[in-house]
Backbone atoms as SQL, in Angstrom:
CREATE TABLE atoms (id INTEGER PRIMARY KEY, chain TEXT, resi INTEGER, resn TEXT, atom TEXT, x REAL, y REAL, z REAL);
INSERT INTO atoms VALUES
  (1, 'A', 1, 'UNK', 'N', 0.850, -1.102, 0.090),
  (2, 'A', 1, 'UNK', 'CA', 0.109, -0.054, 0.088),
  (3, 'A', 1, 'UNK', 'C', 0.872, 1.257, 0.023),
  (4, 'A', 2, 'UNK', 'N', 1.931, 1.310, 0.778),
  (5, 'A', 2, 'UNK', 'CA', 2.789, 2.495, 0.900),
  (6, 'A', 2, 'UNK', 'C', 3.400, 2.619, -0.718),
  (7, 'A', 3, 'UNK', 'N', 3.803, 1.664, -1.395),
  (8, 'A', 3, 'UNK', 'CA', 4.187, 1.790, -2.881),
  (9, 'A', 3, 'UNK', 'C', 3.117, 2.597, -3.625),
  (10, 'A', 4, 'UNK', 'N', 1.933, 2.175, -3.467),
  (11, 'A', 4, 'UNK', 'CA', 0.886, 2.647, -4.197),
  (12, 'A', 4, 'UNK', 'C', 0.622, 4.338, -3.691),
  (13, 'A', 5, 'UNK', 'N', 0.843, 4.625, -2.481),
  (14, 'A', 5, 'UNK', 'CA', 0.609, 5.970, -1.948),
  (15, 'A', 5, 'UNK', 'C', 1.771, 6.814, -2.435),
  (16, 'A', 6, 'UNK', 'N', 2.924, 6.044, -2.456),
  (17, 'A', 6, 'UNK', 'CA', 4.197, 6.864, -2.932),
  (18, 'A', 6, 'UNK', 'C', 4.093, 7.116, -4.435),
  (19, 'A', 7, 'UNK', 'N', 3.817, 6.186, -5.293),
  (20, 'A', 7, 'UNK', 'CA', 4.137, 6.180, -6.634),
  (21, 'A', 7, 'UNK', 'C', 2.815, 6.579, -7.582),
  (22, 'A', 8, 'UNK', 'N', 1.726, 6.651, -7.017),
  (23, 'A', 8, 'UNK', 'CA', 0.364, 6.924, -7.686),
  (24, 'A', 8, 'UNK', 'C', -0.244, 8.126, -7.015),
  (25, 'A', 9, 'UNK', 'N', -1.530, 8.463, -7.685),
  (26, 'A', 9, 'UNK', 'CA', -2.414, 9.248, -7.063),
  (27, 'A', 9, 'UNK', 'C', -3.705, 8.796, -6.657),
  (28, 'A', 10, 'UNK', 'N', -3.619, 7.476, -6.476),
  (29, 'A', 10, 'UNK', 'CA', -4.737, 6.663, -6.090),
  (30, 'A', 10, 'UNK', 'C', -5.121, 7.245, -4.757),
  (31, 'A', 11, 'UNK', 'N', -6.619, 7.010, -4.397),
  (32, 'A', 11, 'UNK', 'CA', -7.098, 7.442, -3.165),
  (33, 'A', 11, 'UNK', 'C', -6.624, 6.424, -2.271),
  (34, 'A', 12, 'UNK', 'N', -6.635, 6.866, -1.007),
  (35, 'A', 12, 'UNK', 'CA', -6.331, 5.778, 0.002),
  (36, 'A', 12, 'UNK', 'C', -7.215, 4.471, -0.135),
  (37, 'A', 13, 'UNK', 'N', -8.466, 4.793, -0.317),
  (38, 'A', 13, 'UNK', 'CA', -9.367, 3.482, -0.518),
  (39, 'A', 13, 'UNK', 'C', -8.819, 2.710, -1.538),
  (40, 'A', 14, 'UNK', 'N', -8.649, 3.227, -2.700),
  (41, 'A', 14, 'UNK', 'CA', -8.185, 2.570, -4.030),
  (42, 'A', 14, 'UNK', 'C', -6.884, 1.938, -3.778),
  (43, 'A', 15, 'UNK', 'N', -5.793, 2.464, -2.982),
  (44, 'A', 15, 'UNK', 'CA', -4.602, 1.796, -2.754),
  (45, 'A', 15, 'UNK', 'C', -4.735, 0.644, -1.897),
  (46, 'A', 16, 'UNK', 'N', -5.854, 0.798, -0.865),
  (47, 'A', 16, 'UNK', 'CA', -6.285, -0.166, 0.002),
  (48, 'A', 16, 'UNK', 'C', -6.552, -1.526, -0.708),
  (49, 'A', 17, 'UNK', 'N', -7.680, -1.151, -1.680),
  (50, 'A', 17, 'UNK', 'CA', -8.303, -2.257, -2.488),
  (51, 'A', 17, 'UNK', 'C', -7.299, -2.846, -3.328),
  (52, 'A', 18, 'UNK', 'N', -6.278, -2.172, -3.871),
  (53, 'A', 18, 'UNK', 'CA', -5.266, -2.745, -4.740),
  (54, 'A', 18, 'UNK', 'C', -4.550, -3.837, -4.040),
  (55, 'A', 19, 'UNK', 'N', -4.269, -3.748, -2.650),
  (56, 'A', 19, 'UNK', 'CA', -3.650, -4.813, -1.851),
  (57, 'A', 19, 'UNK', 'C', -4.520, -5.622, -1.239),
  (58, 'A', 20, 'UNK', 'N', -5.885, -5.587, -1.381),
  (59, 'A', 20, 'UNK', 'CA', -6.837, -6.613, -1.006),
  (60, 'A', 20, 'UNK', 'C', -7.755, -6.135, 0.335),
  (61, 'A', 21, 'UNK', 'N', -7.521, -4.922, 0.598),
  (62, 'A', 21, 'UNK', 'CA', -8.464, -4.499, 1.802),
  (63, 'A', 21, 'UNK', 'C', -9.711, -3.957, 1.064),
  (64, 'A', 22, 'UNK', 'N', -11.026, -4.476, 1.764),
  (65, 'A', 22, 'UNK', 'CA', -12.082, -4.024, 1.372),
  (66, 'A', 22, 'UNK', 'C', -12.716, -2.801, 2.015),
  (67, 'A', 23, 'UNK', 'N', -12.280, -2.546, 3.103),
  (68, 'A', 23, 'UNK', 'CA', -12.687, -1.354, 4.017),
  (69, 'A', 23, 'UNK', 'C', -11.584, -0.379, 3.958),
  (70, 'A', 24, 'UNK', 'N', -11.709, 1.013, 3.752),
  (71, 'A', 24, 'UNK', 'CA', -10.872, 2.004, 3.752),
  (72, 'A', 24, 'UNK', 'C', -10.388, 2.115, 5.238),
  (73, 'A', 25, 'UNK', 'N', -11.187, 2.159, 6.142),
  (74, 'A', 25, 'UNK', 'CA', -10.963, 2.227, 7.565),
  (75, 'A', 25, 'UNK', 'C', -9.900, 1.077, 8.080),
  (76, 'A', 26, 'UNK', 'N', -10.179, -0.200, 7.669),
  (77, 'A', 26, 'UNK', 'CA', -9.374, -1.346, 8.031),
  (78, 'A', 26, 'UNK', 'C', -8.106, -1.091, 7.469),
  (79, 'A', 27, 'UNK', 'N', -8.057, -0.663, 6.130),
  (80, 'A', 27, 'UNK', 'CA', -6.662, -0.531, 5.490),
  (81, 'A', 27, 'UNK', 'C', -5.937, 0.702, 6.164),
  (82, 'A', 28, 'UNK', 'N', -6.478, 1.648, 6.486),
  (83, 'A', 28, 'UNK', 'CA', -5.940, 2.926, 7.122),
  (84, 'A', 28, 'UNK', 'C', -5.456, 2.295, 8.495),
  (85, 'A', 29, 'UNK', 'N', -6.143, 1.681, 9.212),
  (86, 'A', 29, 'UNK', 'CA', -5.639, 1.259, 10.610),
  (87, 'A', 29, 'UNK', 'C', -4.526, 0.194, 10.620),
  (88, 'A', 30, 'UNK', 'N', -4.290, -0.667, 9.453),
  (89, 'A', 30, 'UNK', 'CA', -3.541, -1.579, 9.322),
  (90, 'A', 30, 'UNK', 'C', -2.145, -0.884, 8.888),
  (91, 'A', 31, 'UNK', 'N', -2.433, 0.142, 8.005),
  (92, 'A', 31, 'UNK', 'CA', -1.209, 0.878, 7.759),
  (93, 'A', 31, 'UNK', 'C', -0.443, 1.514, 8.756),
  (94, 'A', 32, 'UNK', 'N', -1.436, 2.166, 9.601),
  (95, 'A', 32, 'UNK', 'CA', -0.957, 2.834, 10.888),
  (96, 'A', 32, 'UNK', 'C', -0.206, 1.877, 11.798),
  (97, 'A', 33, 'UNK', 'N', -0.696, 0.775, 11.962),
  (98, 'A', 33, 'UNK', 'CA', 0.040, -0.143, 12.791),
  (99, 'A', 33, 'UNK', 'C', 1.203, -0.531, 12.460),
  (100, 'A', 34, 'UNK', 'N', 1.399, -0.758, 11.102),
  (101, 'A', 34, 'UNK', 'CA', 2.579, -1.278, 10.301),
  (102, 'A', 34, 'UNK', 'C', 3.605, -0.088, 10.271),
  (103, 'A', 35, 'UNK', 'N', 3.240, 1.299, 10.157),
  (104, 'A', 35, 'UNK', 'CA', 4.213, 2.068, 9.918),
  (105, 'A', 35, 'UNK', 'C', 4.297, 3.349, 10.871),
  (106, 'A', 36, 'UNK', 'N', 3.237, 3.271, 11.680),
  (107, 'A', 36, 'UNK', 'CA', 3.119, 4.529, 12.838),
  (108, 'A', 36, 'UNK', 'C', 2.534, 5.782, 12.253),
  (109, 'A', 37, 'UNK', 'N', 2.050, 5.720, 11.070),
  (110, 'A', 37, 'UNK', 'CA', 1.609, 6.943, 10.193),
  (111, 'A', 37, 'UNK', 'C', 0.216, 6.322, 9.610),
  (112, 'A', 38, 'UNK', 'N', -0.758, 7.221, 9.480),
  (113, 'A', 38, 'UNK', 'CA', -1.986, 7.208, 8.928),
  (114, 'A', 38, 'UNK', 'C', -1.516, 7.257, 7.364),
  (115, 'A', 39, 'UNK', 'N', -2.179, 6.787, 6.416),
  (116, 'A', 39, 'UNK', 'CA', -1.917, 6.995, 5.025),
  (117, 'A', 39, 'UNK', 'C', -1.853, 8.437, 4.586),
  (118, 'A', 40, 'UNK', 'N', -2.780, 9.247, 5.008),
  (119, 'A', 40, 'UNK', 'CA', -2.550, 10.675, 4.713),
  (120, 'A', 40, 'UNK', 'C', -1.347, 11.298, 5.298),
  (121, 'A', 41, 'UNK', 'N', -1.036, 11.072, 6.667),
  (122, 'A', 41, 'UNK', 'CA', 0.011, 11.516, 7.245),
  (123, 'A', 41, 'UNK', 'C', 1.421, 11.099, 6.349),
  (124, 'A', 42, 'UNK', 'N', 1.340, 9.833, 5.944),
  (125, 'A', 42, 'UNK', 'CA', 2.418, 9.201, 5.169),
  (126, 'A', 42, 'UNK', 'C', 2.735, 10.156, 3.866),
  (127, 'A', 43, 'UNK', 'N', 1.760, 10.366, 3.116),
  (128, 'A', 43, 'UNK', 'CA', 1.771, 11.132, 2.045),
  (129, 'A', 43, 'UNK', 'C', 2.052, 12.616, 2.139),
  (130, 'A', 44, 'UNK', 'N', 1.618, 13.259, 3.229),
  (131, 'A', 44, 'UNK', 'CA', 2.069, 14.614, 3.799),
  (132, 'A', 44, 'UNK', 'C', 3.624, 14.706, 4.000),
  (133, 'A', 45, 'UNK', 'N', 4.068, 13.584, 4.564),
  (134, 'A', 45, 'UNK', 'CA', 5.441, 13.494, 5.075),
  (135, 'A', 45, 'UNK', 'C', 6.335, 13.416, 3.858),
  (136, 'A', 46, 'UNK', 'N', 5.843, 12.738, 2.800),
  (137, 'A', 46, 'UNK', 'CA', 6.611, 12.617, 1.723),
  (138, 'A', 46, 'UNK', 'C', 6.604, 13.932, 0.734),
  (139, 'A', 47, 'UNK', 'N', 5.643, 14.603, 0.714),
  (140, 'A', 47, 'UNK', 'CA', 5.450, 15.815, 0.115),
  (141, 'A', 47, 'UNK', 'C', 6.372, 16.734, 0.685),
  (142, 'A', 48, 'UNK', 'N', 6.476, 16.796, 2.127),
  (143, 'A', 48, 'UNK', 'CA', 7.325, 17.797, 2.886),
  (144, 'A', 48, 'UNK', 'C', 8.722, 17.503, 2.528),
  (145, 'A', 49, 'UNK', 'N', 9.088, 16.222, 2.586),
  (146, 'A', 49, 'UNK', 'CA', 10.512, 15.846, 2.246),
  (147, 'A', 49, 'UNK', 'C', 10.785, 16.259, 0.759),
  (148, 'A', 50, 'UNK', 'N', 9.819, 16.244, -0.027),
  (149, 'A', 50, 'UNK', 'CA', 10.219, 16.499, -1.545),
  (150, 'A', 50, 'UNK', 'C', 10.448, 18.127, -1.592),
  (151, 'A', 51, 'UNK', 'N', 9.532, 18.848, -0.821),
  (152, 'A', 51, 'UNK', 'CA', 9.757, 20.213, -0.895),
  (153, 'A', 51, 'UNK', 'C', 10.951, 20.696, -0.302),
  (154, 'A', 52, 'UNK', 'N', 11.192, 20.075, 0.914),
  (155, 'A', 52, 'UNK', 'CA', 12.416, 20.546, 1.478),
  (156, 'A', 52, 'UNK', 'C', 13.757, 20.389, 0.682),
  (157, 'A', 53, 'UNK', 'N', 13.685, 19.237, -0.045),
  (158, 'A', 53, 'UNK', 'CA', 14.664, 18.807, -1.037),
  (159, 'A', 53, 'UNK', 'C', 14.748, 19.806, -1.940),
  (160, 'A', 54, 'UNK', 'N', 13.801, 20.222, -2.618),
  (161, 'A', 54, 'UNK', 'CA', 13.740, 21.106, -3.742),
  (162, 'A', 54, 'UNK', 'C', 13.994, 22.670, -3.369),
  (163, 'A', 55, 'UNK', 'N', 13.781, 23.040, -2.056),
  (164, 'A', 55, 'UNK', 'CA', 14.047, 24.225, -1.615),
  (165, 'A', 55, 'UNK', 'C', 15.614, 24.552, -1.201),
  (166, 'A', 56, 'UNK', 'N', 16.180, 23.374, -0.977),
  (167, 'A', 56, 'UNK', 'CA', 17.658, 23.537, -0.517),
  (168, 'A', 56, 'UNK', 'C', 18.599, 23.895, -1.769),
  (169, 'A', 57, 'UNK', 'N', 19.490, 24.450, -1.575),
  (170, 'A', 57, 'UNK', 'CA', 20.698, 24.698, -2.441),
  (171, 'A', 57, 'UNK', 'C', 21.145, 23.445, -3.042),
  (172, 'A', 58, 'UNK', 'N', 21.491, 23.182, -4.241),
  (173, 'A', 58, 'UNK', 'CA', 22.040, 21.988, -4.722),
  (174, 'A', 58, 'UNK', 'C', 23.536, 21.564, -4.268),
  (175, 'A', 59, 'UNK', 'N', 23.537, 20.272, -4.027),
  (176, 'A', 59, 'UNK', 'CA', 24.803, 19.724, -3.673),
  (177, 'A', 59, 'UNK', 'C', 26.179, 19.822, -4.469),
  (178, 'A', 60, 'UNK', 'N', 27.052, 19.054, -4.358),
  (179, 'A', 60, 'UNK', 'CA', 28.290, 19.355, -4.987),
  (180, 'A', 60, 'UNK', 'C', 27.841, 18.786, -6.624),
  (181, 'A', 61, 'UNK', 'N', 28.384, 19.522, -7.485),
  (182, 'A', 61, 'UNK', 'CA', 28.203, 19.238, -8.933),
  (183, 'A', 61, 'UNK', 'C', 28.585, 17.749, -9.144),
  (184, 'A', 62, 'UNK', 'N', 27.672, 16.944, -9.951),
  (185, 'A', 62, 'UNK', 'CA', 28.028, 15.581, -10.284),
  (186, 'A', 62, 'UNK', 'C', 28.191, 14.500, -9.212),
  (187, 'A', 63, 'UNK', 'N', 27.237, 14.951, -7.982),
  (188, 'A', 63, 'UNK', 'CA', 26.934, 14.131, -7.039),
  (189, 'A', 63, 'UNK', 'C', 26.080, 13.005, -7.432),
  (190, 'A', 64, 'UNK', 'N', 26.261, 11.723, -7.023),
  (191, 'A', 64, 'UNK', 'CA', 25.492, 10.666, -7.746),
  (192, 'A', 64, 'UNK', 'C', 24.527, 10.031, -6.471),
  (193, 'A', 65, 'UNK', 'N', 24.488, 10.691, -5.308),
  (194, 'A', 65, 'UNK', 'CA', 23.602, 10.312, -4.397),
  (195, 'A', 65, 'UNK', 'C', 22.214, 11.116, -4.424),
  (196, 'A', 66, 'UNK', 'N', 21.189, 10.486, -4.032),
  (197, 'A', 66, 'UNK', 'CA', 19.996, 11.215, -3.564),
  (198, 'A', 66, 'UNK', 'C', 20.327, 12.486, -2.668),
  (199, 'A', 67, 'UNK', 'N', 19.623, 13.619, -3.049),
  (200, 'A', 67, 'UNK', 'CA', 19.740, 14.567, -2.058),
  (201, 'A', 67, 'UNK', 'C', 19.051, 14.265, -0.643),
  (202, 'A', 68, 'UNK', 'N', 17.863, 13.584, -0.737),
  (203, 'A', 68, 'UNK', 'CA', 17.210, 13.150, 0.489),
  (204, 'A', 68, 'UNK', 'C', 17.516, 11.467, 0.547),
  (205, 'A', 69, 'UNK', 'N', 18.211, 11.194, 1.269),
  (206, 'A', 69, 'UNK', 'CA', 18.349, 9.648, 1.480),
  (207, 'A', 69, 'UNK', 'C', 17.197, 8.867, 1.148),
  (208, 'A', 70, 'UNK', 'N', 17.210, 7.997, 0.286),
  (209, 'A', 70, 'UNK', 'CA', 16.021, 7.028, -0.137),
  (210, 'A', 70, 'UNK', 'C', 14.858, 7.817, -0.866),
  (211, 'A', 71, 'UNK', 'N', 14.915, 9.034, -1.146),
  (212, 'A', 71, 'UNK', 'CA', 13.934, 9.682, -2.045),
  (213, 'A', 71, 'UNK', 'C', 14.493, 10.176, -3.294),
  (214, 'A', 72, 'UNK', 'N', 13.972, 9.840, -4.500),
  (215, 'A', 72, 'UNK', 'CA', 14.486, 10.352, -5.647),
  (216, 'A', 72, 'UNK', 'C', 13.426, 11.538, -6.090),
  (217, 'A', 73, 'UNK', 'N', 13.839, 12.147, -7.015),
  (218, 'A', 73, 'UNK', 'CA', 13.108, 13.331, -7.490),
  (219, 'A', 73, 'UNK', 'C', 11.465, 12.852, -7.794),
  (220, 'A', 74, 'UNK', 'N', 11.338, 11.683, -8.085),
  (221, 'A', 74, 'UNK', 'CA', 9.981, 11.162, -8.452),
  (222, 'A', 74, 'UNK', 'C', 9.242, 10.695, -7.140),
  (223, 'A', 75, 'UNK', 'N', 9.893, 10.805, -6.056),
  (224, 'A', 75, 'UNK', 'CA', 9.360, 10.342, -4.726),
  (225, 'A', 75, 'UNK', 'C', 9.443, 8.827, -4.539),
  (226, 'A', 76, 'UNK', 'N', 10.304, 8.207, -5.392),
  (227, 'A', 76, 'UNK', 'CA', 10.375, 6.862, -5.297),
  (228, 'A', 76, 'UNK', 'C', 11.531, 6.490, -4.420),
  (229, 'A', 77, 'UNK', 'N', 11.399, 5.468, -3.578),
  (230, 'A', 77, 'UNK', 'CA', 12.627, 5.131, -2.874),
  (231, 'A', 77, 'UNK', 'C', 13.787, 4.623, -3.838),
  (232, 'A', 78, 'UNK', 'N', 14.919, 4.932, -3.478),
  (233, 'A', 78, 'UNK', 'CA', 16.109, 4.627, -4.281),
  (234, 'A', 78, 'UNK', 'C', 17.193, 4.053, -3.518),
  (235, 'A', 79, 'UNK', 'N', 18.087, 3.451, -4.071),
  (236, 'A', 79, 'UNK', 'CA', 19.320, 2.817, -3.609),
  (237, 'A', 79, 'UNK', 'C', 20.384, 4.085, -3.634),
  (238, 'A', 80, 'UNK', 'N', 21.084, 4.462, -2.678),
  (239, 'A', 80, 'UNK', 'CA', 21.982, 5.468, -3.074),
  (240, 'A', 80, 'UNK', 'C', 23.210, 4.846, -3.753),
  (241, 'A', 81, 'UNK', 'N', 23.533, 5.762, -4.817),
  (242, 'A', 81, 'UNK', 'CA', 24.744, 5.282, -5.542),
  (243, 'A', 81, 'UNK', 'C', 25.788, 5.972, -4.963),
  (244, 'A', 82, 'UNK', 'N', 26.957, 5.355, -4.925),
  (245, 'A', 82, 'UNK', 'CA', 28.050, 5.972, -4.197),
  (246, 'A', 82, 'UNK', 'C', 29.387, 5.907, -5.250),
  (247, 'A', 83, 'UNK', 'N', 30.050, 6.772, -5.372),
  (248, 'A', 83, 'UNK', 'CA', 31.136, 6.716, -6.215),
  (249, 'A', 83, 'UNK', 'C', 32.124, 6.033, -5.625),
  (250, 'A', 84, 'UNK', 'N', 32.964, 5.371, -6.356),
  (251, 'A', 84, 'UNK', 'CA', 34.126, 4.615, -5.722),
  (252, 'A', 84, 'UNK', 'C', 35.476, 5.457, -5.967),
  (253, 'A', 85, 'UNK', 'N', 36.305, 5.512, -4.959),
  (254, 'A', 85, 'UNK', 'CA', 37.394, 6.501, -4.919),
  (255, 'A', 85, 'UNK', 'C', 38.627, 5.896, -5.554);
């Protein structure tokens, strides 16, 4: 469900149904128990991280790491790439 919330514009109900929940309330409660956040709060957190990332001055030119660890420009979790010295 987290992936659908991160990578799509599906409603919380649609994201829950996509992973098998028939009830929006039950899907939200299960998500909260698993993550500590409600689905709505999770999306707000991602949007806040994205805005902070884009409001900050750019890092070192040519850097190959994501500016916000684990968050790419598209909001999809990424594996940080590190240059070998």
